[in-house]
N, C-alpha and C positions, 0 to 999 in steps of 0.2 A: 505495499500500499502506500509507504513512505518515497519508493522509488516512481512512483507512480507522480510524483509532487515535483520530480526533478525538473529545475527548469532548462531550458534548452540554449541560453543564452548568458552568459556572463559580462560582467564590468569589464568594460576594457581596462579600466585602471582600479585595482583592490586596494587604494591607498583611501583609507576613511579614518585615519588615526586624529587625534584630537589635538595633536603637538607632540613631535613637528609634523605638522599637516601635509598634504599633497601639494608639490610642486603644480606648477600652473600646466593650463594643456598645452604638449608640444614641447615640454621643456627638456634641454640635452644641454650636455656639457659643452658641447660647441659655442653655446649663448655665451660662455664665461672667457673668451681666447682674447679678449679685451681685457684681462682682470689687470690691473697693476700691481705685478707681483716681483717681486725681487728689488721694491724700493721703494723707497722709505713713504710713508703715510702724511708724512709733513711734506712731501717733493706739490711739486706746483698742479703736478695730474694727480696725485693720492688725494691731497684736497678738496682738486676739483670735485672727483666724486664722490666723496664724502659730503660735502655740500649738494650737491645735484641730490642725493636720496633723500639731505634736510627739503630742499626746496620742492622736490616731485613732491612731496608726501603732504609740505603745508600744501603746494597747490590741489592736488588731487583729495584733497579732505575738506578743505573749506578751512582752514584753520587762518583764524584774523592775523594780521599782519603785524600788528601790538604783542602779540604771543612769542617766545621764544620755544622754539624747535632744535633738540637736540639729541646727537648719538651718543650712549653712554654703556660702558661694560656692564655686563652681569646678566643681560636678556632684560625682560619685562622684572624680573626678580629686582634684579641689580637697580633699575630705575625705581621701583615702589622704596626700596631700602635708602636710597640716597633721600628722598625726600621723606620718607617717615624720621631719620636720623637728623636732617637738616634743617626742618622746620617743623617740628611736632615741641611743643613744651612750651610755647609762646602762652598759649591760651587751652582750655579744656577739651579733651579730644571725645568725639564717641568714635565706636570700632564698629561697623558694621558687618557681619558675617555670617552666611546662610551656604557657604559651601569650603573646600580643603582651603584654598589661597587667602579668604579673607577671614580665616580663621585661625591662620599660620601670622598675617598680620597682624591681629590682635594678639597674639602670643608673645609676638615680638616686644610691640607695644607695652604688654603688660609686664613681661618676665626676663627681658633685656633691658630697655629702657626706662621698665620701673616708674612709671609716671602715673602717681596717684592719685590725680584726675581723670582719669581714662575710663569714657562708661562704654561696656560690652555689650552691642545688644543684638543677639541670634535669632536663628529662625532654622527648623529641619531643612534636613534637603527636600527640594521639591517648593519650598515656600520662602515667602520674603515678609522679616518684619512690619510693624506697620511704618511704615516709610513718612506718613504726615506726621507723627508722632518724633520725629530728628528734630532737636534742640540746635539751630543754625547761627547761635553764640558759638557754638564751638567746631573747633574742629571737625571735618570730618570724615573718615577713611572707608569708602567701599569700592566694590567690583563691581563695575557695570555689567558684566556677562558670569555667571557664576558656571568657568568652563566643566566643573566637576558636578555640578549640581543642573545644568540644563534647564537655569533660572536666570533671567533679567530683569533688570527695574525696567516699567514699561515704557516711559518716557523720562524727562528731566523737570515736570513740573513739578516735582516733591521737592526739589531743592530751591531755596529761596535766594531770588533775583538778589534783596536787599542782606544777603548774609554777612556775618561779621567773621566766621572761620572762613576757612577754604576748606572747598570742597575737592579732596585727594581721590582723583577715578583709577584704579587700575583697567585697562578697557583692552586688555589682552588679546581676548579672544568674540571682541565686538568692534574693533577700528576696522573698516574695510569691509562691514558687514550690517553694520547699523548707524543710524543718523544719531549723530552725536551732538548737543548743541553746548557750543563751544563757549557758549555766555554764562553758561551756569558750571563750568570745569575751569576750578584753578590750575590743578597738577592733573594730568595725565600720562599713562604710560602705555608701554604695548612693548610687542617684541614683532619681528619680521618673519619670525616663525609660524606664526597663527595663520590671518587669514588671506596675509600673500606669500605664503608656503616659502618664505624663504628657511635663511640657517641660522641656525640656532648663533645664541654669548653674544648676541648687542640688543639693545634695548632702546628705544625711544621714550623722551623724557622734553613734554610739553608743559610748559608754564607761562602764567597769565600775569598780567601787570602787577596782579594785588599779591600773587604767589612772590614775584620779584622782589617785590617792595617789603614783603615776609624775610628774605633771603637776605637781603641789604639792610634791616634792621632789628633781627634778632642772630644772635648767636647760642646757640644750645651750651648747657650746661656742662656736656659728656665730650670728650677726643673725637674728632671725626677723622676717618683716615682716609688717606690722599687721593681714594677713588671716589669718595663721597665730598668732597668738597668743591663746593662748586660759587665760591667767592673768596676775593681778597683783598684787604684792607677797607673792607665794606659797600665793594662793588662785585657786581656778577661779574665772575670771568668768564665774557660775551664770546669767547672763541671756542667755548663749546659747543654755541649753536651755530657755528661758523662751519664745523667740519675738521675744528683740531679737538679732537677727540683726549679724555683725559689719559687713556691706556693706548696701547696701541691693536689698535681693528684688524681683523681677517678682512683684506683686501681681495679674497676670493669670494668671500660671503657679500662684501659690498657691492662687487659684481652681479653676483647671484641677487642682489636687491633690486638695484637696478634693473635688471631684465624682469623681475616681474611686478616693478613700478610702469616700466613699458608695456608689460601683456596689461598691467591693470586701466593703462590710458583707452589702448586700443580695444577694450570693452566697456567705455564708456565712463571712466574713472569712477569715483566716489560712487555714484548713483549709480553706475552698471553693474558693480561688485554687490552692491546691498542686491540690485534687482536678482542677481545670477542666487545669491544666496536663501533672498525668498521663495525662488523658483524652486531651488533644489528643498528647502523647509514644505513648500507642499507636498511633491510627492510622498516625504516621508508622513506628513499628518494624512496625506488620502489613505493613505495604505493603514494608520494606525487608527482609522474613524472603522475600518472593516475588518480588523485585528479579534479575534476572539481569543487571544492569549495574552496581549501586548498595551500598554497604553504609556503614555507619557508620564515621568519620574514628578512632573509639573501640571495639578489637576487644572489650576486657570490658564488659559489660553494666552490671554494677557503677559503672562510673564513667563512662556515660554522661550529658551534660548533657541536661535535659527539658524546658527551654527554649531555648537556642544549640543547634539539634541540625545538625550538620556532618558533607556526607557526601562519600564519593567515589566516582569512576568507577570502577572496578574490572574495564571490560570489556577485553581484548586489546588493539584495536586505538589506544584511547586511553593504556595503560599505556605501548605500544611508542612512543609519540609524547615528543619529548624535553620538558623542564620546559616550556618557554617556550610552548611550541605547546599542552600540555595547559593550562595556563592560560587561553591565548587560545580552545581549543574549550570550556573553563569557561564563560568570559564569553558566547560566541557563546548558548549553552542558556541563558543567564540574561536576553541578548538576547532570544530566542525568547520566551520565555515571559514576557517583558513585553511583547512586539509582540502576543500572541494573547489578551492581557487575561485570565491567568491566575494571575499573580503579579508582585510587584516587589521588587527588592533584594533578591534571595536569593542573591546571591554571594559565594564565598571572603573571606575575610578577606586584605586584601593581603599579610600575609605567613604566610598560611595554604597551605597544599598546596591544589590545585585542585580545585573540586568546588562542594557546594552546601553552603548555612548558611541555616536555614529558622527562625525563631521560633515558639514552640509554647505560649508563655506566656499563663495567664488571659485577657488580652483579644483572644484570637484564640478564632475559634469554632470546636468539634470540628468542624461540620459543613461550615465553609471549606475545612478541612485535607482533610477528605472528598473535596470538589471537587477539592482542587488534585493529590492523589497521581495520579490517572489523566493531566494534564496534565505529570506530569513525565517521564512513559513516554512520549506521543507529542512533547514536544521532542528527549526523547534521540531518537528514531527519525527525524525531520525533523536532527538535528544529524549524526549517524549516516549519513545518505545523502548527506551534501554532502563528507563522506571516502571 
């Protein structure tokens, strides 16, 4: 019976990982032949390529001219930590956490920075806390899209336009996939490895004029490592935001980012990337609507991620299993799909409820998601037959 469900067509690309994510369609190592290799990143050509990465992202994303855009070390994690360690402590801070990375930032603030006036507001996987209750006299740290929970904030309406605190946003799986209200964000971070399908290790940091003012008028009471320092003599080190990176970047990764940005421009820029993401997410939502065994981890459609789509298995036989057995069964399903040549790396995040996590960002072709959906049913049927 199971074999009767075997689909005739497989996805052309099996890459549905939520990070690092699929390379853009048509990607090849040949695209990187003009990389500035064997040269200093401080050479004229090296700095020009780094500045091009900054300028193209500013243009494609519509980032305001008076915002600072920089490349920093340590991927999105490095960018977030730079902001936390350099800016927090000036006023009370609210940490919003509804997935693994937000929980990690909260832990750093409470256990490493040891801020006494930090408030941690949490929600379970698949949910959001009461955003309307957020006190904007505080600095507020949050993820726009919960990569590990499949939950995103619905919009920026809950962010106070007249806020006293800073809005510090980890947007790494939202940028180039969701519309961000830049006027509501003071610090925004992401990495090339998510929606752009770029290589890891480099992060992006965007600062509003209010964030720059904080940096230039506040000195935290703790030591700052060199890679976190963004000011000198009370002034912003503006070279960071012109491509003069704090440490040595991989110029091969820089060339790959430029390739991804050129492709993004070719499909309609930021809007085109969002449209591709939404089309991909619709393929999954149409399938979920008909499924008798799978559902979204997030019940509310308004807060469901369109990139890191997290699904739970709702069948009675599965939910009756102990939690550890559910996790093992979900891993078996992932292995079945990999062995069948249908999908790679779509297991739930290690701290999240058992299920599937499918990347639906713009670098994934809609036709590949169309091909994947029947394989989910086949893999499930094969899994169920073993129980």
